[in-house]
All heavy atoms as a GROMACS GRO file, in nm:
protein
  582
    1MET      N    1  17.342  -6.722  -2.044
    1MET     CA    2  17.376  -6.801  -1.929
    1MET      C    3  17.446  -6.932  -1.970
    1MET      O    4  17.540  -6.975  -1.905
    1MET     CB    5  17.251  -6.836  -1.848
    1MET     CG    6  17.180  -6.719  -1.787
    1MET     SD    7  17.286  -6.622  -1.683
    1MET     CE    8  17.267  -6.468  -1.760
    2LYS      N    9  17.394  -6.990  -2.076
    2LYS     CA   10  17.449  -7.117  -2.124
    2LYS      C   11  17.595  -7.100  -2.166
    2LYS      O   12  17.680  -7.183  -2.132
    2LYS     CB   13  17.365  -7.167  -2.241
    2LYS     CG   14  17.406  -7.300  -2.297
    2LYS     CD   15  17.311  -7.343  -2.408
    2LYS     CE   16  17.353  -7.475  -2.467
    2LYS     NZ   17  17.263  -7.519  -2.573
    3GLU      N   18  17.625  -6.991  -2.236
    3GLU     CA   19  17.761  -6.967  -2.281
    3GLU      C   20  17.855  -6.941  -2.164
    3GLU      O   21  17.969  -6.987  -2.163
    3GLU     CB   22  17.765  -6.849  -2.379
    3GLU     CG   23  17.692  -6.874  -2.508
    3GLU     CD   24  17.542  -6.850  -2.496
    3GLU    OE1   25  17.498  -6.785  -2.399
    3GLU    OE2   26  17.468  -6.900  -2.582
    4LEU      N   27  17.808  -6.868  -2.064
    4LEU     CA   28  17.888  -6.839  -1.946
    4LEU      C   29  17.925  -6.968  -1.874
    4LEU      O   30  18.042  -6.990  -1.840
    4LEU     CB   31  17.812  -6.746  -1.852
    4LEU     CG   32  17.878  -6.718  -1.717
    4LEU    CD1   33  18.012  -6.646  -1.736
    4LEU    CD2   34  17.786  -6.638  -1.628
    5LEU      N   35  17.828  -7.054  -1.854
    5LEU     CA   36  17.853  -7.181  -1.785
    5LEU      C   37  17.949  -7.268  -1.866
    5LEU      O   38  18.038  -7.333  -1.809
    5LEU     CB   39  17.721  -7.255  -1.761
    5LEU     CG   40  17.730  -7.386  -1.685
    5LEU    CD1   41  17.794  -7.366  -1.548
    5LEU    CD2   42  17.592  -7.448  -1.670
    6THR      N   43  17.936  -7.268  -1.997
    6THR     CA   44  18.025  -7.347  -2.082
    6THR      C   45  18.169  -7.298  -2.072
    6THR      O   46  18.261  -7.379  -2.059
    6THR     CB   47  17.978  -7.341  -2.229
    6THR    OG1   48  17.843  -7.386  -2.237
    6THR    CG2   49  18.064  -7.427  -2.318
    7VAL      N   50  18.190  -7.169  -2.076
    7VAL     CA   51  18.324  -7.113  -2.068
    7VAL      C   52  18.388  -7.145  -1.933
    7VAL      O   53  18.505  -7.185  -1.926
    7VAL     CB   54  18.320  -6.960  -2.092
    7VAL    CG1   55  18.452  -6.895  -2.056
    7VAL    CG2   56  18.283  -6.930  -2.235
    8ILE      N   57  18.313  -7.130  -1.826
    8ILE     CA   58  18.366  -7.159  -1.692
    8ILE      C   59  18.404  -7.306  -1.681
    8ILE      O   60  18.513  -7.341  -1.633
    8ILE     CB   61  18.264  -7.121  -1.583
    8ILE    CG1   62  18.247  -6.969  -1.578
    8ILE    CG2   63  18.309  -7.173  -1.447
    8ILE    CD1   64  18.134  -6.924  -1.489
    9ALA      N   65  18.316  -7.395  -1.724
    9ALA     CA   66  18.341  -7.539  -1.711
    9ALA      C   67  18.459  -7.583  -1.796
    9ALA      O   68  18.542  -7.662  -1.751
    9ALA     CB   69  18.215  -7.617  -1.749
   10LYS      N   70  18.470  -7.533  -1.918
   10LYS     CA   71  18.581  -7.572  -2.005
   10LYS      C   72  18.715  -7.525  -1.949
   10LYS      O   73  18.816  -7.589  -1.972
   10LYS     CB   74  18.560  -7.518  -2.146
   10LYS     CG   75  18.457  -7.595  -2.224
   10LYS     CD   76  18.447  -7.548  -2.366
   10LYS     CE   77  18.348  -7.633  -2.444
   10LYS     NZ   78  18.341  -7.597  -2.585
   11ALA      N   79  18.717  -7.415  -1.876
   11ALA     CA   80  18.840  -7.367  -1.815
   11ALA      C   81  18.884  -7.454  -1.697
   11ALA      O   82  19.002  -7.459  -1.665
   11ALA     CB   83  18.822  -7.223  -1.769
   12LEU      N   84  18.791  -7.524  -1.636
   12LEU     CA   85  18.822  -7.604  -1.517
   12LEU      C   86  18.870  -7.746  -1.547
   12LEU      O   87  18.948  -7.801  -1.472
   12LEU     CB   88  18.699  -7.613  -1.426
   12LEU     CG   89  18.657  -7.484  -1.356
   12LEU    CD1   90  18.523  -7.506  -1.287
   12LEU    CD2   91  18.761  -7.442  -1.256
   13VAL      N   92  18.821  -7.805  -1.654
   13VAL     CA   93  18.842  -7.947  -1.678
   13VAL      C   94  18.965  -7.975  -1.764
   13VAL      O   95  19.019  -7.886  -1.830
   13VAL     CB   96  18.717  -8.011  -1.744
   13VAL    CG1   97  18.596  -7.998  -1.655
   13VAL    CG2   98  18.690  -7.949  -1.879
   14ASP      N   99  19.009  -8.103  -1.764
   14ASP     CA  100  19.120  -8.146  -1.848
   14ASP      C  101  19.074  -8.178  -1.990
   14ASP      O  102  19.151  -8.170  -2.083
   14ASP     CB  103  19.186  -8.271  -1.789
   14ASP     CG  104  19.265  -8.240  -1.663
   14ASP    OD1  105  19.312  -8.125  -1.648
   14ASP    OD2  106  19.279  -8.331  -1.579
   15ASN      N  107  18.946  -8.218  -2.004
   15ASN     CA  108  18.892  -8.258  -2.132
   15ASN      C  109  18.777  -8.163  -2.171
   15ASN      O  110  18.660  -8.194  -2.150
   15ASN     CB  111  18.841  -8.403  -2.124
   15ASN     CG  112  18.788  -8.453  -2.255
   15ASN    OD1  113  18.809  -8.394  -2.359
   15ASN    ND2  114  18.717  -8.564  -2.250
   16PRO      N  115  18.808  -8.046  -2.228
   16PRO     CA  116  18.702  -7.950  -2.260
   16PRO      C  117  18.604  -7.999  -2.367
   16PRO      O  118  18.492  -7.949  -2.375
   16PRO     CB  119  18.778  -7.826  -2.309
   16PRO     CG  120  18.919  -7.863  -2.320
   16PRO     CD  121  18.940  -7.995  -2.258
   17GLU      N  122  18.645  -8.098  -2.447
   17GLU     CA  123  18.553  -8.150  -2.548
   17GLU      C  124  18.438  -8.228  -2.484
   17GLU      O  125  18.333  -8.247  -2.545
   17GLU     CB  126  18.627  -8.243  -2.647
   17GLU     CG  127  18.733  -8.174  -2.729
   17GLU     CD  128  18.866  -8.163  -2.656
   17GLU    OE1  129  18.896  -8.249  -2.570
   17GLU    OE2  130  18.940  -8.068  -2.682
   18GLY      N  131  18.457  -8.274  -2.361
   18GLY     CA  132  18.354  -8.351  -2.291
   18GLY      C  133  18.252  -8.266  -2.220
   18GLY      O  134  18.163  -8.318  -2.154
   19VAL      N  135  18.263  -8.134  -2.232
   19VAL     CA  136  18.170  -8.043  -2.164
   19VAL      C  137  18.054  -8.009  -2.256
   19VAL      O  138  18.074  -7.972  -2.371
   19VAL     CB  139  18.243  -7.913  -2.121
   19VAL    CG1  140  18.144  -7.812  -2.064
   19VAL    CG2  141  18.352  -7.944  -2.021
   20SER      N  142  17.933  -8.023  -2.202
   20SER     CA  143  17.815  -7.978  -2.276
   20SER      C  144  17.714  -7.923  -2.177
   20SER      O  145  17.709  -7.965  -2.062
   20SER     CB  146  17.754  -8.092  -2.357
   20SER     OG  147  17.702  -8.191  -2.273
   21VAL      N  148  17.634  -7.828  -2.224
   21VAL     CA  149  17.533  -7.767  -2.140
   21VAL      C  150  17.400  -7.774  -2.213
   21VAL      O  151  17.390  -7.733  -2.329
   21VAL     CB  152  17.568  -7.619  -2.109
   21VAL    CG1  153  17.458  -7.555  -2.026
   21VAL    CG2  154  17.701  -7.610  -2.037
   22LYS      N  155  17.301  -7.829  -2.145
   22LYS     CA  156  17.166  -7.833  -2.200
   22LYS      C  157  17.080  -7.739  -2.117
   22LYS      O  158  17.094  -7.732  -1.995
   22LYS     CB  159  17.109  -7.975  -2.193
   22LYS     CG  160  17.186  -8.073  -2.279
   22LYS     CD  161  17.127  -8.211  -2.270
   22LYS     CE  162  17.210  -8.308  -2.353
   22LYS     NZ  163  17.165  -8.444  -2.339
   23ASP      N  164  16.991  -7.668  -2.183
   23ASP     CA  165  16.904  -7.575  -2.110
   23ASP      C  166  16.759  -7.599  -2.146
   23ASP      O  167  16.726  -7.639  -2.257
   23ASP     CB  168  16.944  -7.430  -2.140
   23ASP     CG  169  16.931  -7.395  -2.287
   23ASP    OD1  170  16.937  -7.487  -2.371
   23ASP    OD2  171  16.914  -7.276  -2.317
   24TYR      N  172  16.674  -7.580  -2.048
   24TYR     CA  173  16.530  -7.586  -2.068
   24TYR      C  174  16.462  -7.504  -1.961
   24TYR      O  175  16.523  -7.469  -1.860
   24TYR     CB  176  16.478  -7.731  -2.069
   24TYR     CG  177  16.506  -7.810  -1.944
   24TYR    CD1  178  16.414  -7.814  -1.841
   24TYR    CD2  179  16.624  -7.882  -1.930
   24TYR    CE1  180  16.438  -7.887  -1.726
   24TYR    CE2  181  16.649  -7.955  -1.816
   24TYR     CZ  182  16.556  -7.958  -1.714
   24TYR     OH  183  16.582  -8.029  -1.600
   25THR      N  184  16.337  -7.471  -1.982
   25THR     CA  185  16.263  -7.388  -1.890
   25THR      C  186  16.163  -7.474  -1.813
   25THR      O  187  16.092  -7.556  -1.871
   25THR     CB  188  16.187  -7.278  -1.965
   25THR    OG1  189  16.280  -7.205  -2.045
   25THR    CG2  190  16.118  -7.184  -1.870
   26ASP      N  191  16.162  -7.455  -1.682
   26ASP     CA  192  16.069  -7.526  -1.595
   26ASP      C  193  16.004  -7.424  -1.504
   26ASP      O  194  16.074  -7.356  -1.428
   26ASP     CB  195  16.144  -7.632  -1.514
   26ASP     CG  196  16.050  -7.718  -1.432
   26ASP    OD1  197  15.934  -7.734  -1.472
   26ASP    OD2  198  16.094  -7.769  -1.327
   27ASP      N  199  15.873  -7.411  -1.511
   27ASP     CA  200  15.799  -7.308  -1.437
   27ASP      C  201  15.855  -7.171  -1.475
   27ASP      O  202  15.851  -7.132  -1.589
   27ASP     CB  203  15.804  -7.331  -1.286
   27ASP     CG  204  15.733  -7.461  -1.245
   27ASP    OD1  205  15.637  -7.499  -1.314
   27ASP    OD2  206  15.776  -7.521  -1.146
   28ASP      N  207  15.909  -7.098  -1.378
   28ASP     CA  208  15.964  -6.965  -1.406
   28ASP      C  209  16.116  -6.965  -1.410
   28ASP      O  210  16.177  -6.860  -1.422
   28ASP     CB  211  15.918  -6.866  -1.297
   28ASP     CG  212  15.769  -6.843  -1.303
   28ASP    OD1  213  15.712  -6.858  -1.413
   28ASP    OD2  214  15.710  -6.809  -1.200
   29ALA      N  215  16.179  -7.082  -1.401
   29ALA     CA  216  16.325  -7.088  -1.391
   29ALA      C  217  16.386  -7.148  -1.517
   29ALA      O  218  16.328  -7.233  -1.582
   29ALA     CB  219  16.365  -7.170  -1.270
   30LEU      N  220  16.507  -7.102  -1.546
   30LEU     CA  221  16.587  -7.160  -1.653
   30LEU      C  222  16.677  -7.265  -1.589
   30LEU      O  223  16.752  -7.236  -1.497
   30LEU     CB  224  16.673  -7.052  -1.720
   30LEU     CG  225  16.773  -7.098  -1.825
   30LEU    CD1  226  16.702  -7.159  -1.945
   30LEU    CD2  227  16.863  -6.984  -1.867
   31ILE      N  228  16.667  -7.388  -1.636
   31ILE     CA  229  16.746  -7.499  -1.582
   31ILE      C  230  16.863  -7.522  -1.677
   31ILE      O  231  16.844  -7.542  -1.796
   31ILE     CB  232  16.663  -7.628  -1.572
   31ILE    CG1  233  16.530  -7.604  -1.502
   31ILE    CG2  234  16.744  -7.738  -1.503
   31ILE    CD1  235  16.539  -7.564  -1.358
   32LEU      N  236  16.984  -7.521  -1.624
   32LEU     CA  237  17.105  -7.549  -1.701
   32LEU      C  238  17.165  -7.678  -1.648
   32LEU      O  239  17.200  -7.688  -1.531
   32LEU     CB  240  17.207  -7.436  -1.687
   32LEU     CG  241  17.165  -7.300  -1.740
   32LEU    CD1  242  17.270  -7.197  -1.706
   32LEU    CD2  243  17.143  -7.304  -1.888
   33GLU      N  244  17.177  -7.778  -1.735
   33GLU     CA  245  17.238  -7.906  -1.698
   33GLU      C  246  17.379  -7.910  -1.755
   33GLU      O  247  17.398  -7.910  -1.876
   33GLU     CB  248  17.157  -8.024  -1.752
   33GLU     CG  249  17.027  -8.046  -1.682
   33GLU     CD  250  16.955  -8.171  -1.729
   33GLU    OE1  251  17.001  -8.234  -1.828
   33GLU    OE2  252  16.854  -8.204  -1.670
   34LEU      N  253  17.477  -7.915  -1.667
   34LEU     CA  254  17.616  -7.921  -1.707
   34LEU      C  255  17.660  -8.067  -1.709
   34LEU      O  256  17.652  -8.136  -1.608
   34LEU     CB  257  17.703  -7.842  -1.609
   34LEU     CG  258  17.855  -7.851  -1.626
   34LEU    CD1  259  17.896  -7.797  -1.762
   34LEU    CD2  260  17.925  -7.778  -1.514
   35HIS      N  261  17.702  -8.114  -1.825
   35HIS     CA  262  17.750  -8.251  -1.842
   35HIS      C  263  17.900  -8.248  -1.864
   35HIS      O  264  17.948  -8.178  -1.954
   35HIS     CB  265  17.681  -8.318  -1.961
   35HIS     CG  266  17.534  -8.335  -1.944
   35HIS    ND1  267  17.479  -8.447  -1.888
   35HIS    CD2  268  17.432  -8.252  -1.973
   35HIS    CE1  269  17.348  -8.433  -1.884
   35HIS    NE2  270  17.317  -8.315  -1.936
   36VAL      N  271  17.974  -8.322  -1.781
   36VAL     CA  272  18.118  -8.334  -1.797
   36VAL      C  273  18.155  -8.482  -1.793
   36VAL      O  274  18.076  -8.565  -1.747
   36VAL     CB  275  18.196  -8.258  -1.687
   36VAL    CG1  276  18.172  -8.109  -1.697
   36VAL    CG2  277  18.163  -8.308  -1.550
   37SER      N  278  18.275  -8.514  -1.839
   37SER     CA  279  18.318  -8.654  -1.835
   37SER      C  280  18.340  -8.696  -1.690
   37SER      O  281  18.361  -8.614  -1.602
   37SER     CB  282  18.446  -8.673  -1.917
   37SER     OG  283  18.551  -8.600  -1.860
   38GLU      N  284  18.334  -8.825  -1.669
   38GLU     CA  285  18.344  -8.880  -1.534
   38GLU      C  286  18.478  -8.845  -1.469
   38GLU      O  287  18.484  -8.822  -1.348
   38GLU     CB  288  18.326  -9.031  -1.539
   38GLU     CG  289  18.310  -9.096  -1.404
   38GLU     CD  290  18.276  -9.242  -1.414
   38GLU    OE1  291  18.211  -9.283  -1.511
   38GLU    OE2  292  18.316  -9.316  -1.321
   39ASP      N  293  18.584  -8.839  -1.548
   39ASP     CA  294  18.717  -8.808  -1.494
   39ASP      C  295  18.726  -8.664  -1.444
   39ASP      O  296  18.804  -8.635  -1.354
   39ASP     CB  297  18.824  -8.830  -1.601
   39ASP     CG  298  18.832  -8.976  -1.644
   39ASP    OD1  299  18.792  -9.064  -1.565
   39ASP    OD2  300  18.879  -9.001  -1.757
   40ASP      N  301  18.648  -8.575  -1.501
   40ASP     CA  302  18.654  -8.433  -1.465
   40ASP      C  303  18.549  -8.392  -1.361
   40ASP      O  304  18.543  -8.275  -1.324
   40ASP     CB  305  18.636  -8.347  -1.590
   40ASP     CG  306  18.755  -8.356  -1.683
   40ASP    OD1  307  18.867  -8.372  -1.633
   40ASP    OD2  308  18.735  -8.349  -1.806
   41MET      N  309  18.469  -8.486  -1.316
   41MET     CA  310  18.361  -8.453  -1.223
   41MET      C  311  18.416  -8.390  -1.094
   41MET      O  312  18.360  -8.293  -1.042
   41MET     CB  313  18.279  -8.578  -1.190
   41MET     CG  314  18.156  -8.550  -1.108
   41MET     SD  315  18.039  -8.438  -1.186
   41MET     CE  316  17.966  -8.547  -1.305
   42GLY      N  317  18.524  -8.443  -1.042
   42GLY     CA  318  18.582  -8.390  -0.919
   42GLY      C  319  18.634  -8.248  -0.934
   42GLY      O  320  18.628  -8.170  -0.839
   43LYS      N  321  18.682  -8.214  -1.051
   43LYS     CA  322  18.733  -8.079  -1.074
   43LYS      C  323  18.620  -7.977  -1.080
   43LYS      O  324  18.639  -7.861  -1.044
   43LYS     CB  325  18.815  -8.074  -1.203
   43LYS     CG  326  18.941  -8.154  -1.192
   43LYS     CD  327  19.024  -8.142  -1.316
   43LYS     CE  328  19.143  -8.233  -1.295
   43LYS     NZ  329  19.260  -8.191  -1.362
   44VAL      N  330  18.505  -8.019  -1.126
   44VAL     CA  331  18.391  -7.927  -1.135
   44VAL      C  332  18.323  -7.912  -0.999
   44VAL      O  333  18.277  -7.804  -0.965
   44VAL     CB  334  18.291  -7.976  -1.242
   44VAL    CG1  335  18.165  -7.893  -1.243
   44VAL    CG2  336  18.356  -7.973  -1.379
   45ILE      N  337  18.320  -8.018  -0.922
   45ILE     CA  338  18.254  -8.012  -0.791
   45ILE      C  339  18.348  -7.951  -0.687
   45ILE      O  340  18.307  -7.866  -0.609
   45ILE     CB  341  18.207  -8.153  -0.748
   45ILE    CG1  342  18.098  -8.200  -0.843
   45ILE    CG2  343  18.157  -8.150  -0.604
   45ILE    CD1  344  18.052  -8.341  -0.820
   46GLY      N  345  18.474  -7.993  -0.684
   46GLY     CA  346  18.570  -7.938  -0.590
   46GLY      C  347  18.556  -8.000  -0.452
   46GLY      O  348  18.467  -8.080  -0.425
   47LYS      N  349  18.647  -7.962  -0.364
   47LYS     CA  350  18.644  -8.013  -0.228
   47LYS      C  351  18.524  -7.957  -0.155
   47LYS      O  352  18.503  -7.836  -0.151
   47LYS     CB  353  18.772  -7.974  -0.153
   47LYS     CG  354  18.894  -8.046  -0.204
   47LYS     CD  355  19.016  -8.011  -0.122
   47LYS     CE  356  19.136  -8.085  -0.175
   47LYS     NZ  357  19.258  -8.052  -0.102
   48GLN      N  358  18.445  -8.047  -0.100
   48GLN     CA  359  18.322  -8.014  -0.026
   48GLN      C  360  18.226  -7.928  -0.108
   48GLN      O  361  18.147  -7.853  -0.055
   48GLN     CB  362  18.357  -7.944   0.105
   48GLN     CG  363  18.438  -8.028   0.199
   48GLN     CD  364  18.476  -7.957   0.326
   48GLN    OE1  365  18.452  -7.837   0.340
   48GLN    NE2  366  18.533  -8.030   0.419
   49GLY      N  367  18.233  -7.941  -0.241
   49GLY     CA  368  18.140  -7.872  -0.329
   49GLY      C  369  18.165  -7.724  -0.344
   49GLY      O  370  18.077  -7.650  -0.392
   50ARG      N  371  18.284  -7.678  -0.310
   50ARG     CA  372  18.312  -7.534  -0.314
   50ARG      C  373  18.313  -7.478  -0.455
   50ARG      O  374  18.263  -7.367  -0.479
   50ARG     CB  375  18.444  -7.505  -0.245
   50ARG     CG  376  18.437  -7.522  -0.096
   50ARG     CD  377  18.566  -7.487  -0.030
   50ARG     NE  378  18.555  -7.511   0.113
   50ARG     CZ  379  18.657  -7.536   0.191
   50ARG    NH1  380  18.779  -7.540   0.140
   50ARG    NH2  381  18.640  -7.556   0.320
   51ILE      N  382  18.370  -7.549  -0.550
   51ILE     CA  383  18.374  -7.499  -0.687
   51ILE      C  384  18.234  -7.499  -0.747
   51ILE      O  385  18.194  -7.404  -0.815
   51ILE     CB  386  18.474  -7.580  -0.772
   51ILE    CG1  387  18.615  -7.557  -0.720
   51ILE    CG2  388  18.464  -7.542  -0.919
   51ILE    CD1  389  18.722  -7.637  -0.788
   52ALA      N  390  18.157  -7.604  -0.721
   52ALA     CA  391  18.018  -7.610  -0.771
   52ALA      C  392  17.937  -7.494  -0.716
   52ALA      O  393  17.859  -7.430  -0.788
   52ALA     CB  394  17.955  -7.743  -0.733
   53LYS      N  395  17.956  -7.464  -0.589
   53LYS     CA  396  17.883  -7.352  -0.527
   53LYS      C  397  17.925  -7.220  -0.590
   53LYS      O  398  17.841  -7.133  -0.617
   53LYS     CB  399  17.910  -7.350  -0.377
   53LYS     CG  400  17.832  -7.245  -0.304
   53LYS     CD  401  17.855  -7.252  -0.154
   53LYS     CE  402  17.777  -7.141  -0.084
   53LYS     NZ  403  17.800  -7.141   0.059
   54ALA      N  404  18.054  -7.204  -0.619
   54ALA     CA  405  18.103  -7.081  -0.681
   54ALA      C  406  18.048  -7.065  -0.823
   54ALA      O  407  18.010  -6.955  -0.863
   54ALA     CB  408  18.256  -7.082  -0.684
   55ILE      N  409  18.042  -7.176  -0.897
   55ILE     CA  410  17.986  -7.171  -1.033
   55ILE      C  411  17.840  -7.127  -1.027
   55ILE      O  412  17.796  -7.040  -1.103
   55ILE     CB  413  17.998  -7.308  -1.102
   55ILE    CG1  414  18.144  -7.340  -1.133
   55ILE    CG2  415  17.914  -7.313  -1.230
   55ILE    CD1  416  18.168  -7.482  -1.180
   56ARG      N  417  17.764  -7.187  -0.936
   56ARG     CA  418  17.622  -7.150  -0.922
   56ARG      C  419  17.606  -7.004  -0.883
   56ARG      O  420  17.517  -6.934  -0.933
   56ARG     CB  421  17.555  -7.241  -0.820
   56ARG     CG  422  17.539  -7.382  -0.869
   56ARG     CD  423  17.465  -7.469  -0.769
   56ARG     NE  424  17.444  -7.601  -0.824
   56ARG     CZ  425  17.502  -7.711  -0.777
   56ARG    NH1  426  17.582  -7.705  -0.672
   56ARG    NH2  427  17.478  -7.827  -0.833
   57THR      N  428  17.692  -6.954  -0.796
   57THR     CA  429  17.685  -6.815  -0.752
   57THR      C  430  17.711  -6.719  -0.868
   57THR      O  431  17.639  -6.620  -0.885
   57THR     CB  432  17.786  -6.789  -0.639
   57THR    OG1  433  17.757  -6.878  -0.530
   57THR    CG2  434  17.779  -6.646  -0.590
   58VAL      N  435  17.812  -6.747  -0.948
   58VAL     CA  436  17.845  -6.660  -1.062
   58VAL      C  437  17.731  -6.659  -1.164
   58VAL      O  438  17.692  -6.553  -1.213
   58VAL     CB  439  17.978  -6.704  -1.128
   58VAL    CG1  440  18.000  -6.633  -1.260
   58VAL    CG2  441  18.094  -6.680  -1.034
   59VAL      N  442  17.677  -6.775  -1.195
   59VAL     CA  443  17.568  -6.782  -1.294
   59VAL      C  444  17.444  -6.712  -1.242
   59VAL      O  445  17.377  -6.639  -1.316
   59VAL     CB  446  17.540  -6.929  -1.332
   59VAL    CG1  447  17.417  -6.939  -1.420
   59VAL    CG2  448  17.660  -6.990  -1.403
   60LYS      N  449  17.412  -6.731  -1.114
   60LYS     CA  450  17.295  -6.663  -1.057
   60LYS      C  451  17.314  -6.512  -1.054
   60LYS      O  452  17.220  -6.436  -1.078
   60LYS     CB  453  17.266  -6.716  -0.917
   60LYS     CG  454  17.204  -6.852  -0.917
   60LYS     CD  455  17.174  -6.900  -0.777
   60LYS     CE  456  17.119  -7.042  -0.779
   60LYS     NZ  457  17.087  -7.090  -0.644
   61ALA      N  458  17.436  -6.467  -1.026
   61ALA     CA  459  17.463  -6.323  -1.025
   61ALA      C  460  17.447  -6.265  -1.165
   61ALA      O  461  17.395  -6.154  -1.182
   61ALA     CB  462  17.604  -6.297  -0.973
   62ALA      N  463  17.491  -6.337  -1.267
   62ALA     CA  464  17.475  -6.291  -1.405
   62ALA      C  465  17.327  -6.290  -1.445
   62ALA      O  466  17.283  -6.206  -1.522
   62ALA     CB  467  17.555  -6.378  -1.500
   63ALA      N  468  17.251  -6.383  -1.391
   63ALA     CA  469  17.108  -6.392  -1.425
   63ALA      C  470  17.028  -6.276  -1.366
   63ALA      O  471  16.924  -6.240  -1.420
   63ALA     CB  472  17.051  -6.525  -1.376
   64ILE      N  473  17.077  -6.218  -1.259
   64ILE     CA  474  17.006  -6.105  -1.198
   64ILE      C  475  16.995  -5.989  -1.296
   64ILE      O  476  16.893  -5.921  -1.303
   64ILE     CB  477  17.078  -6.061  -1.068
   64ILE    CG1  478  17.059  -6.167  -0.961
   64ILE    CG2  479  17.027  -5.927  -1.019
   64ILE    CD1  480  17.137  -6.143  -0.834
   65TYR      N  481  17.099  -5.969  -1.377
   65TYR     CA  482  17.097  -5.860  -1.475
   65TYR      C  483  16.992  -5.884  -1.584
   65TYR      O  484  16.944  -5.790  -1.645
   65TYR     CB  485  17.235  -5.842  -1.538
   65TYR     CG  486  17.335  -5.786  -1.441
   65TYR    CD1  487  17.434  -5.865  -1.386
   65TYR    CD2  488  17.328  -5.652  -1.401
   65TYR    CE1  489  17.525  -5.814  -1.295
   65TYR    CE2  490  17.418  -5.600  -1.311
   65TYR     CZ  491  17.516  -5.682  -1.259
   65TYR     OH  492  17.605  -5.629  -1.169
   66GLU      N  493  16.957  -6.008  -1.608
   66GLU     CA  494  16.854  -6.039  -1.707
   66GLU      C  495  16.719  -6.066  -1.642
   66GLU      O  496  16.625  -6.106  -1.708
   66GLU     CB  497  16.898  -6.160  -1.791
   66GLU     CG  498  17.020  -6.132  -1.875
   66GLU     CD  499  17.058  -6.248  -1.963
   66GLU    OE1  500  16.975  -6.341  -1.981
   66GLU    OE2  501  17.171  -6.248  -2.015
   67ASP      N  502  16.713  -6.046  -1.511
   67ASP     CA  503  16.590  -6.064  -1.434
   67ASP      C  504  16.532  -6.204  -1.452
   67ASP      O  505  16.414  -6.223  -1.480
   67ASP     CB  506  16.486  -5.958  -1.471
   67ASP     CG  507  16.379  -5.945  -1.364
   67ASP    OD1  508  16.409  -5.973  -1.246
   67ASP    OD2  509  16.265  -5.909  -1.398
   68LYS      N  510  16.618  -6.306  -1.438
   68LYS     CA  511  16.579  -6.445  -1.454
   68LYS      C  512  16.620  -6.525  -1.331
   68LYS      O  513  16.712  -6.486  -1.259
   68LYS     CB  514  16.646  -6.508  -1.576
   68LYS     CG  515  16.603  -6.451  -1.707
   68LYS     CD  516  16.670  -6.522  -1.821
   68LYS     CE  517  16.628  -6.466  -1.955
   68LYS     NZ  518  16.695  -6.534  -2.064
   69LYS      N  519  16.556  -6.636  -1.311
   69LYS     CA  520  16.596  -6.731  -1.208
   69LYS      C  521  16.663  -6.849  -1.279
   69LYS      O  522  16.608  -6.904  -1.374
   69LYS     CB  523  16.475  -6.780  -1.130
   69LYS     CG  524  16.511  -6.876  -1.019
   69LYS     CD  525  16.390  -6.922  -0.941
   69LYS     CE  526  16.435  -7.024  -0.837
   69LYS     NZ  527  16.322  -7.087  -0.772
   70VAL      N  528  16.783  -6.886  -1.234
   70VAL     CA  529  16.859  -6.990  -1.298
   70VAL      C  530  16.897  -7.097  -1.196
   70VAL      O  531  16.936  -7.064  -1.084
   70VAL     CB  532  16.988  -6.933  -1.362
   70VAL    CG1  533  17.071  -7.043  -1.423
   70VAL    CG2  534  16.955  -6.829  -1.466
   71VAL      N  535  16.885  -7.223  -1.238
   71VAL     CA  536  16.927  -7.337  -1.156
   71VAL      C  537  17.031  -7.415  -1.235
   71VAL      O  538  17.009  -7.447  -1.350
   71VAL     CB  539  16.807  -7.428  -1.122
   71VAL    CG1  540  16.852  -7.548  -1.043
   71VAL    CG2  541  16.700  -7.351  -1.047
   72VAL      N  542  17.147  -7.440  -1.172
   72VAL     CA  543  17.254  -7.514  -1.237
   72VAL      C  544  17.259  -7.655  -1.177
   72VAL      O  545  17.273  -7.670  -1.056
   72VAL     CB  546  17.390  -7.445  -1.219
   72VAL    CG1  547  17.501  -7.529  -1.282
   72VAL    CG2  548  17.388  -7.306  -1.279
   73LYS      N  549  17.246  -7.754  -1.263
   73LYS     CA  550  17.256  -7.894  -1.220
   73LYS      C  551  17.380  -7.953  -1.285
   73LYS      O  552  17.401  -7.940  -1.405
   73LYS     CB  553  17.134  -7.975  -1.265
   73LYS     CG  554  17.005  -7.932  -1.199
   73LYS     CD  555  16.891  -8.019  -1.243
   73LYS     CE  556  16.763  -7.980  -1.174
   73LYS     NZ  557  16.652  -8.067  -1.214
   74ILE      N  558  17.462  -8.019  -1.203
   74ILE     CA  559  17.584  -8.083  -1.256
   74ILE      C  560  17.554  -8.231  -1.273
   74ILE      O  561  17.526  -8.301  -1.177
   74ILE     CB  562  17.702  -8.059  -1.161
   74ILE    CG1  563  17.728  -7.908  -1.148
   74ILE    CG2  564  17.826  -8.131  -1.212
   74ILE    CD1  565  17.830  -7.872  -1.045
   75MET      N  566  17.561  -8.277  -1.397
   75MET     CA  567  17.525  -8.413  -1.432
   75MET      C  568  17.651  -8.489  -1.475
   75MET      O  569  17.748  -8.430  -1.515
   75MET     CB  570  17.423  -8.415  -1.546
   75MET     CG  571  17.307  -8.319  -1.528
   75MET     SD  572  17.202  -8.355  -1.392
   75MET     CE  573  17.103  -8.481  -1.462
   76GLN      N  574  17.641  -8.622  -1.472
   76GLN     CA  575  17.751  -8.704  -1.516
   76GLN      C  576  17.730  -8.749  -1.659
   76GLN      O  577  17.625  -8.761  -1.708
   76GLN     CB  578  17.762  -8.829  -1.429
   76GLN     CG  579  17.900  -8.860  -1.392
   76GLN     CD  580  17.908  -8.972  -1.292
   76GLN    OE1  581  17.813  -9.040  -1.265
   76GLN    NE2  582  18.026  -8.992  -1.240
   0.00000   0.00000   0.00000
């Protein structure tokens, strides 16, 4: 899941070196924190949060195959 989120985020931003993903487990869910540079925050979130919602949907769909619950948090 971490690699998938990293690949998606690096494809969206202007500064792919500023992308990092941290993961940890909380209760029964895998939490993925996506960190991007401040300049690229708008590109990851998108208009009215549409891109962020799409990213979360793709990661959750991939997690179904591994029978896991995943939460994606976009951090600055």
